[in-house]
N, C-alpha and C positions, 0 to 999 in steps of 0.2 A: 886768647880771644874767647869771649863768652858765647855760648850757643843760645839761640832763641828757643824758649820752651814751645813744644808742639801743642796744638789744640787737640782735644780729644772729644769726640761726639759720643754722647750716650743717649739712650732712649729709655723712657720710663713708661711702664704700662700701669694704668689705673684700672682697678676692677670695675666692671659695669655697675655693680650695686653701689659703689661709692659715687660714681658719676650721677646716677639717678638720685641718690640721696642729696647731693649738692644741688641738683636741679630742682628737686622738690623744696628744699630750703629756700632757694631763691624765689621760687613761685609763691611760697608762703609769705615771705617778706614783702614781695611786690603787691600781693593781694591785701595784706595788712595796711601797707602805705596808701593804696588806693581807697580803702575803706575809711581810714582816718582822715584823709584829705578831701573826701567827697563832700561836695556842697549841696548838690541837687539830690532830691529824694531818689530819683530813678538811678542815677550813677551810684549812690550810696547803697541801694538795694542790690544792684549788680555786683558791686565790690564785696558786699557782705556774703552773697551767694558764692562768689569765687573763693572767699576766705573759708567758708564752711566746707566747700568741696576740697580745698587743699588740706584741711585738717582731717576731715572724716572720710574722704574718698569721693569719687565721681558720682556714685549712686546714693549719696547721703541726703539729698533733697527730694521729697516726694514729687513725682511728676517728671523727674529727670530720667532720661534713657540711660541705662547702664551699658557702658561700652567696654 
């Protein structure tokens, strides 16, 4: 009589820097998509600013508060 294989649970730890990098990449892609799909000038400007911030950092636009 054959025995049924047992399930084994394993956990994986992902370094915080890797998680942040993946989140930043997703944010960049989302900002790019919003910019490219924007039809109205106001939404296109906001998406463009978000794209600039995701590439160059939060304080990259004059007048933005650095956090």
